Phi, psi and omega in degrees: 000150183286152184293151174288128180273127181230155164251134177252118178255119194222148168249052186305136179225007180296131183108349182245020178076015183247188181310141192255349195288319177304326176290322176296318179303311177301313179300320174300320180298323176292318191279331184290116181296345183259015177234135175246113185273108186273327189203140170235130184236159185237162183206157175292140175171266178302331174214178179295160182301318178303309179295321178301312182297316179303307186291329176293324174299316180294318180289331176291322176297320179292331177273357183059038174269108192249336188255358181272123178299151175229116185241132181280146180235217196291134182266342181228165165297173184291311185273312188265076183289346173287354180274004181306126178258163175248155187292141172297150185305322181287341173274316183297331179290348177270002187302311185294326181271350181274156178299135174279142176294157174281153183300153173125192183217128194310310179302323183283323178296321178296316181303304184305317183289317183294314178293333177288342183225067188293137175078357183254345190255127170258122174272118178258104185256118189243008172235196172301157192272011184307315176299320186289317184292319180294324176301310177306319188284322180290323187219081183299348174299336184290342184296331175258336177288330184291140166296309181191157170247127176241129187242133164264114181173161174089155164223126195251329192243007182208200181232168178272173188272350186220138175293336177287345174222079189288330176263156173308141191306311185295326183283309179311323189287332174203077187292328176301318176298313182301321178300310179306318180291310180310316185275002189283329183090003170297139174301116188221137173251136181246126179251100187250183187297338181300329177251322187294339176287348180266353176251103194234148177254115189263171183295327173296319179294325176293326177292320179294323175295322183296332178272002183292145178291346186266151189296307184297314186298323180292314178299322182293322178295316176297320181293316177296320174302313184294325183287323176299319179296326178292333182299328183294330180280318182295321183233073185288346179267004187272129179234136356291166178306139183296132177229015175203169179227153179278148178262064190299305186286321177301327176297327177296318177293312173307331185294336177291304185271343181230062183300337184286349172294344188236148170250138189238159167224140176291136176220161166256111194237136169233172177225150184268125184257184177086196188241023181282188190290338183255024181309124170084003179281134181271132174254114193245110171270129185270009175064039181262344184266161174299144180053063182287165178285170178285126180292150178236007178194166168254138186234133182289128183232359176209153181213149173266095187293324185284324178296317179301311185294324178297313173305309181295306182296327182289330180271323179300322179297345177275350188264000000 
């Protein structure tokens, strides 16, 4: 079978002392022989969109990905356009040495690529859904031209750890975009915290990566060690002390080429928008009552964690 062709939409921050899983997702998409990485787009989320674009360009160079376009996207959420951030000085200083993004604007690049290859492209969104929502609003034809939309985001069967962030980060960061996507009618699979928190990279595995003779694996191992250590500072009340981090975004990439790693249920899902106490909370109807609503997505509810780890580490160690 031919590889699955994907667009990866990311708010990558690996290399800036922040979340490392976007970088691992990009690396996995590159390393998996059953995936063809057609386009990478960036969005505001883990970091500002300028930093995400700089860091993605650096990582693409590190992975020796030369022919895949990189296009910058939205710098703010759809509604809260006052939330635009500026690059941190240590990231801005890397701009001149980073691979330059290709001309264009991510939502338009997504539209053009999907319409040029109808039925062939899976869009994998691992950041806030701003680019995706704007693409759907600008060109509704992509709803039927997309092969599928795979989203890392949401929590459907549980709750978050803090009242200050009631929704999962990607949804919480732009709940209006998430609502637009959920209401769009595009075929969509959501890979949320219900499953991603079960796939983890521990300190021993990070140290093993850091000792690898290959460039990316060693770099990623060092970044992961620092990020695991940072969790104790970030969550001082968490017990036991964190000694691993979840691989949220790589699991969404793995869902494309290894769909059997996950178990899904059809659900009818909505999201709380606005600035209230429940911002970003997903309301998931599991279709268990008489006369259930019409489902609008598939939600991952189970995962083969060991199968994912074997797939993931086996490929990352080659980079």
